[in-house]
C-alpha positions as CSV (number, residue, x, y, z in Angstrom):
1,M,-67.4,-152.8,71.9
2,Y,-70.5,-155.0,72.3
3,S,-73.7,-154.5,70.2
4,D,-77.1,-153.9,71.9
5,E,-78.1,-157.5,71.2
6,E,-75.0,-158.8,73.1
7,F,-75.6,-157.0,76.4
8,L,-75.9,-159.0,79.5
9,A,-77.4,-158.1,82.9
10,L,-75.0,-156.1,85.0
11,S,-76.3,-157.6,88.2
12,G,-75.2,-161.0,86.9
13,I,-71.5,-160.1,87.6
14,Q,-72.3,-160.6,91.3
15,H,-73.8,-164.1,90.6
16,F,-70.9,-164.9,88.3
17,A,-68.3,-164.1,90.9
18,F,-70.2,-166.0,93.6
19,C,-70.8,-169.1,91.5
20,R,-70.4,-169.5,87.7
21,R,-72.9,-172.4,87.6
22,Q,-75.5,-170.3,89.4
23,W,-75.0,-167.5,86.9
24,A,-75.3,-169.9,84.0
25,L,-78.5,-171.6,85.3
26,I,-80.1,-168.1,85.7
27,H,-78.8,-166.3,82.6
28,V,-78.1,-169.1,80.1
29,E,-80.8,-171.6,81.0
30,R,-83.2,-169.1,82.4
31,R,-83.9,-171.0,85.6
32,W,-84.9,-169.2,88.8
33,Q,-86.4,-170.1,92.1
34,E,-87.4,-167.8,95.0
35,N,-86.4,-168.5,98.5
36,Y,-86.7,-166.2,101.6
37,L,-83.3,-164.6,100.8
38,T,-84.1,-163.6,97.3
39,A,-87.6,-162.5,98.1
40,S,-86.3,-160.3,100.9
41,G,-83.6,-158.8,98.7
42,Q,-86.2,-158.0,95.9
43,M,-88.5,-156.3,98.4
44,M,-85.6,-154.2,99.6
45,H,-84.6,-153.2,96.1
46,Q,-88.2,-152.3,95.2
47,R,-88.4,-150.0,98.1
48,A,-85.2,-148.3,97.0
49,H,-86.6,-147.8,93.5
50,D,-90.1,-146.9,94.5
51,E,-89.2,-143.5,95.9
52,E,-89.1,-140.2,93.9
53,I,-86.8,-140.5,90.9
54,R,-84.9,-137.4,91.9
55,E,-84.5,-135.9,95.4
56,R,-82.5,-132.7,96.2
57,R,-80.9,-132.2,99.6
58,G,-78.8,-129.0,99.4
59,T,-75.7,-129.8,97.4
60,L,-76.7,-133.5,97.2
61,L,-78.9,-134.9,94.4
62,I,-80.2,-138.4,94.9
63,V,-81.4,-140.4,91.9
64,R,-83.0,-143.8,92.3
65,G,-83.4,-146.7,89.8
66,L,-81.0,-145.1,87.3
67,F,-80.5,-147.2,84.2
68,V,-76.8,-147.6,83.2
69,R,-74.9,-149.4,80.4
70,S,-71.4,-149.9,79.1
71,S,-70.6,-150.9,75.5
72,E,-67.1,-151.8,76.5
73,L,-68.3,-154.3,79.1
74,G,-71.5,-155.3,77.3
75,L,-73.4,-154.9,80.5
76,S,-76.5,-152.9,81.4
77,G,-78.7,-152.6,84.5
78,V,-80.2,-150.4,87.2
79,C,-78.4,-148.7,90.0
80,D,-80.3,-148.7,93.3
81,I,-79.1,-145.2,94.1
82,V,-76.7,-142.7,92.6
83,E,-75.8,-139.7,94.7
84,F,-74.6,-136.7,92.8
85,H,-72.4,-134.4,94.9
86,Q,-72.0,-130.8,93.7
87,D,-68.3,-130.7,92.8
88,E,-66.4,-128.5,90.3
89,R,-64.6,-131.6,89.1
90,G,-67.9,-133.3,88.2
91,V,-70.1,-133.3,85.1
92,S,-73.1,-131.3,84.0
93,L,-76.6,-132.7,84.4
94,F,-79.7,-131.9,82.4
95,G,-81.9,-129.5,84.4
96,E,-79.3,-128.8,87.1
97,D,-76.9,-125.9,87.5
98,G,-73.2,-126.5,88.2
99,A,-71.1,-129.7,88.1
100,W,-71.9,-133.0,89.9
101,M,-69.8,-136.0,90.9
102,P,-71.7,-139.3,90.7
103,V,-71.3,-141.9,93.6
104,P,-73.1,-145.3,93.0
105,I,-74.7,-147.0,96.1
106,E,-75.7,-150.6,95.9
107,Y,-78.2,-152.0,98.5
108,K,-77.7,-155.5,99.9
109,R,-79.9,-157.6,102.2
110,G,-77.3,-159.1,104.5
111,K,-74.1,-157.9,106.0
112,S,-70.6,-157.2,104.7
113,K,-68.8,-160.2,103.1
114,S,-65.1,-161.0,102.8
115,G,-65.3,-161.8,99.1
116,E,-65.4,-159.4,96.2
117,C,-68.8,-160.3,94.7
118,D,-70.7,-157.2,96.0
119,R,-67.7,-154.8,95.3
120,L,-67.5,-156.0,91.7
121,Q,-71.1,-155.2,91.1
122,V,-70.9,-151.6,92.4
123,C,-67.6,-151.1,90.5
124,A,-69.3,-152.3,87.3
125,Q,-72.0,-149.7,87.9
126,A,-69.3,-147.0,88.3
127,M,-67.6,-148.1,85.1
128,C,-71.0,-147.8,83.3
129,L,-71.5,-144.3,84.7
130,E,-68.0,-143.3,83.7
131,E,-68.6,-144.3,80.1
132,M,-72.0,-142.7,79.9
133,L,-71.0,-139.4,81.6
134,G,-67.4,-139.1,80.6
135,C,-66.0,-138.8,84.1
136,D,-63.8,-140.6,86.6
137,I,-65.4,-142.1,89.8
138,A,-63.0,-143.0,92.6
139,S,-65.3,-144.8,95.0
140,G,-68.9,-145.8,95.9
141,F,-70.7,-147.5,98.7
142,L,-72.4,-150.8,99.6
143,F,-75.4,-150.4,102.0
144,Y,-76.1,-153.5,104.1
145,K,-79.6,-153.8,105.4
146,Q,-78.8,-156.2,108.3
147,T,-76.2,-153.9,109.9
148,Q,-77.8,-150.6,108.6
149,S,-74.3,-149.5,107.5
150,R,-72.5,-148.2,104.5
151,E,-69.2,-149.7,103.4
152,P,-67.0,-147.6,101.2
153,V,-65.6,-149.3,98.0
154,A,-62.5,-147.9,96.3
155,F,-62.6,-148.5,92.6
156,T,-59.0,-149.6,92.2
157,E,-57.4,-150.6,88.9
158,E,-57.2,-154.2,90.3
159,L,-61.0,-154.2,90.9
160,R,-61.7,-152.7,87.5
161,D,-59.5,-155.3,85.8
162,S,-61.5,-158.1,87.6
163,V,-64.7,-156.5,86.3
164,R,-63.4,-156.5,82.7
165,K,-62.1,-160.1,83.0
166,L,-65.3,-161.5,84.5
167,S,-67.6,-159.7,82.0
168,A,-65.5,-161.1,79.1
169,E,-65.8,-164.6,80.6
170,M,-69.5,-164.1,81.1
171,H,-70.0,-163.2,77.4
172,D,-67.8,-166.2,76.4
173,L,-69.9,-168.7,78.4
174,F,-73.2,-167.1,77.2
175,R,-72.2,-167.4,73.5
176,K,-71.3,-171.0,74.1
177,G,-74.4,-171.7,76.1
178,H,-72.2,-173.5,78.6
179,V,-73.2,-174.4,82.1
180,P,-70.2,-175.2,84.4
181,R,-70.1,-178.4,86.4
182,V,-71.2,-178.6,90.0
183,R,-68.8,-177.6,92.7
184,K,-70.4,-178.1,96.1
185,G,-69.6,-175.7,98.9
186,K,-70.9,-174.0,102.0
187,A,-72.8,-171.4,100.0
188,C,-75.0,-174.1,98.3
189,S,-77.2,-174.3,101.4
190,A,-78.6,-170.8,100.9
191,C,-78.7,-170.8,97.1
192,S,-82.1,-170.4,95.6
193,L,-81.2,-172.8,92.8
194,R,-80.1,-175.6,95.1
195,D,-82.9,-178.0,94.0
196,E,-82.3,-177.3,90.3
197,C,-78.5,-177.5,90.6
198,L,-77.7,-180.4,92.9
199,P,-79.9,-183.4,92.2
200,S,-77.9,-184.7,89.1
201,L,-74.6,-183.2,90.1
202,Q,-74.1,-182.6,86.4
203,P,-74.9,-179.7,84.1
204,R,-77.9,-180.1,81.8
205,S,-78.7,-178.2,78.7
206,A,-82.1,-176.5,78.4
207,T,-83.0,-179.1,75.6
208,S,-82.2,-182.1,77.7
209,Y,-84.1,-180.6,80.7
210,I,-87.2,-180.2,78.5
211,D,-86.8,-183.7,76.9
212,A,-86.6,-185.3,80.3
213,A,-89.7,-183.5,81.5
214,L,-91.6,-184.6,78.3
215,E,-90.5,-188.2,78.8
216,A,-91.7,-188.2,82.4
217,W,-95.1,-186.7,81.3
218,K,-95.6,-189.6,78.8
């Protein structure tokens, strides 16, 4: 179990699975640059979170911007949307009658991808919800803005094991303050940190980055 001081951003698991160096630059060295892809994604998530906190549609309850956390994973963050379906196998909710089954839904700017990055993120959200609510969640969804479609995600034991493994690796790198070496690939062209990452083709610590900037200023 991780202490509150050790928690990392849940959304980072998607970065980490996509590129460990990108994750380290953002979450270890605190570097970040906007490009049209990240700006578009942030606007979409803000719209998802700006609606009413709780919305009822018959036997469906929609909660937006729900904060979740897991002491087992040491991750915390915000779910874009959690749908609660009235179901006798579900859990009780404050202020609501009956039992409700949670289904996390993560919004993405583009379209469905062949890799597991997005699926890992929504699975991590489900695992946080399970720990908080004391329930089992079989599946969730990814909503892709470009295609205006929902993609179901089954939370298999294999996917859950990947979440556990990646979260443990994230914590290990964070404790060490380690930034992995550059591994150039096709995805680099759309990365918001390309200018920070590629010029030297070598990882730099935050200290060396500041020292170099001060030297140039002199």
